[in-house]
N, C-alpha and C positions, 0 to 999 in steps of 0.2 A: 080349532087352530087360529082362525081368522079372529075370533073374540080375544083370545090371548095375545095376538099380535097387537089389536088395537089398544088393549090395556096397557100393553108394554110400551107402546108409542106415547099413549096418554101420560103414563108415569114419567116418561123420558123427558117429555115437554115441561110436565111440573117440576121435575127436578132442576132442569135448566132455568125455569122461570124463578125458582127458589134462589139457584146460586147467582142469577142476575141481580136480583132483589138484594142478596147478601152483599155483593160487590158494590151496588150502588149505595147502600146503607153505609158501608165502610168508608166510601170515598166521601159521602157528606160528613160523616165523623171527622175525617182527616182534614177537610177544607173548613169545616166549622171551627174545630180546635185550633187550627194553624191561625185562622184570623182572630179568634178570641185571644190567644196567646200573645199575638203580635200587637194587638190592641193594647193588652196589658203592658207590654215592652215598652210602647210609646209613652203611656202613662207614667211609667217608672223612671223612663229617660228624661221626661220633663220635670219629674220631682228632682231628679239628680242634678239637672242643670241650675234649679232653683237653689239647691243646697250648696253647691260648688260656687255659684254666683255670690251668694252671700258671704261664704267663707273666703273667696279671693278679695271681694270688696272690702273684708275686714270689719263687717257689720255684726258678725257673730262667729264664733269657733263652733263649725259642725262637723269637726272630725269624725266624732263617734256616730253621728246620725248619718253621714255620707258613708261610713263603713256599713253600717245596716242597709242602706240603700243598695249598695253595690252587691252585697250578700244576696238581696233579694231579687236582683237583676241576674245574677249568676244562677241562682236556682231556677227562676223563669226560662233562662236560656236552656238548661238541662232539660226541661218539660218540652221546649219546643224541639230539641234536637231528637227527642225520642219520637215525638209526633210526626216530625217531617225532616229526616236527616239529609237535607240537599246541601249541595256546596254553597248556594247563595247564604244560606242561614249560618254556615260555618263561617264564612267570611265576615258577616254582620259580627257574630260573636266574637271572632278575633279582633276586630276594629273596636269593639266596645271595651274589650279587656284591655287593649293598649290605651284607650283613652282613661280608664281606671287607674292605669299606672302613671300617666303624664299630666293629668289635669291640674295637678298641684303646681306645674310649671306654666301654666297658660295665664295671659292677662286676660282682662274682661271679654275683649273682643274675640281673642282666639276660643275662649271658653263657649261663646255663643256659636261660632261657626262650626266648632267640632260636633257639639250636640245636635246644632241643627242639621248637620249633614247625617248623623246617625238616625235622628227622628225621620227625616225625609226617605232614607234608605229603608227604614222599616216600613213606611208608608208605601213605598214602591212594591215592597212584598206583600202587603196586604192587596194592592191593586193587581199584582200579577195572579195572585191566588184567586181573587174574586172574578177576574177576567176569565180564568181557566174553568171555575166553576159554574159560571153561566154558560160557557160554551158546552161543557160537559152536559148540563143539564137542559140543554135545547134552548135556552132563553137569549138567543142572539138578539132578538129585538129589544132587550134591556141593556144591552152593552153600550149602545150609542149615547143614551141618556147618560148612564153611569160614567162613561169616560169624559163627558162634557163636564159633569159636576165634579169630577176628580180633578180636572184641569184647573176649574175655577178655585177649587180649595187649595190646590198645590200653588198657584200663582198668589193667592192671599197669603199663604205661609211664606213664600220666598219675599213678598213685599214686606211682611212683618219682621223678617229676620234683617233685611236692610234699614228698616226703621230702627230696630234695637241697636244695631251697629252704629246708626248716626247718633244715637243718644249719647253714646260714649264720648263721641268727638263734639258735642254740642257746645263748648266752650270756647271755641274758635269761631272767627267770623266764617271761615269756609265751613266749619263744621255745622254751623247754624243754617247755611243755605242748603247744605246736604240733607240736614234733618228735616226742612220744610218740603224740599223736594219729594223725599221718602214718604214723608206724610200725606202729601197729595197722591202720591201713587197707591199708598196703602188704601186711602179714602175710595178711590175708584175702584180697586179690587173687591173692597167691602160693600160698595153699592151694588155691584154686580152679584156678590154672593147672598144679599139680602133678598134678592128676587127668588133664591132658591126656597127660602124658608122666612117669610118675613116676621113670623111670631117668635122665632128664635132671637132675632135681632131686638124686637120689642122688649122680650122677657128680660134681655141683658143690659137694658138700657143703652142700646148700641146707637140710638140717634143722637144722644148727647156726644157720645165719642166721636161719631162721624162729624160732628159740628166742631169739635176741638180739633179734629184733624185737619179740617179744611181753614182754620184759623190762621193767618199770616202770622200772629205772634205766638205760635206754638213753642218755639225755641226760647221763651221766656219762661216757660214752666220748668219746676225743679225736676232733676233727674229721677227723684222717688215717684213723683207724680206722672212723669211719662212711662216710667216702668210699670206702675200700677195700671196705667191705661192700656200698655202693651199686653199685659198679662189678662185683662179682662176682653180684649179683642181677641187673644188667643184662645182662649176658654170658648168664645162664640165659635171660631172656626172649627175647633175640635169637636165641639157640640154638634156642630151643622154636619160634619163628616161622618161623625157616629151615627146621626140619625140616618143618613144615607146608607151606610153599610150594615146597619140593623134591620132596616127595612128589607134590604135584598136577603139577608140571612133568614129572616123571618119567612119570606117568600119561597125561599128555596129549601128551608129545613127547619130551624127553630129561630126563636129570637135571642138575642145575644144578651147575655145576663150584664146587669149593671155594674161596673167597676167601683169598688169601695172607694170613697173620697174623691169621686169624679167631678170634673168641673160643673156639670149640670145641677149639683146639690148649691142650695142656696146658703152660701156661706162666703166670707170675705176671701178675696184672692190674694196670695202672697206674691210679692214681686218676683218676676222671673219664674213663675210656675211652669211655663210654656214657651 
């Protein structure tokens, strides 16, 4: 009788451990897929901003390509809703759909601001998911460093947005002063970010861009050159953040797959890609 009782207890413990392992695996899958899909969403929003910028600016008729981009975004949002149907993701989905309906009425500055807000909101959701995942996995020791890196990245993106808005107004005297100030602010943010991954900045020829940002004659550059500069800087910032979250995902579960057409591929950067 005692033997049977011991066997029953052992089987019960094994069953409990199996259920806990299943629950942990499912949680890992949900967190991993959520971050992966949000990461893809950020990439698609950056692409949409590039296309709509070109269309609004009159440099090309991108209506058909924009329609395809919006269909891809909507499809991705459906996948995200199936994986993680929380209210925060529904709110983001509604705001993106509203942007799809209204972007044609935007000027260049408004287009920058709205897309930038949606991208930051997506990044906030990645950050929130990552913090919860680290906490659930007992990796509290990694949270402080990750949070510090995240704040540096966010500050860099915020300075980049201000720099891009300043480009639009560069033809006035006040606009040139604003552009020079925003360039100096962005330069300081990038110098701080370069400490996180010096090789990333070297690979993207960022030292040259930092020198240009610090140049007092930056306002004399044409808009196309300034936008090209901002796109290259944006690619560096997003590549850096991608390295941060990819390393954490690999330590927690699996490495993140490479996004097709991601900015870390060696190819020319389009104006307003990000």
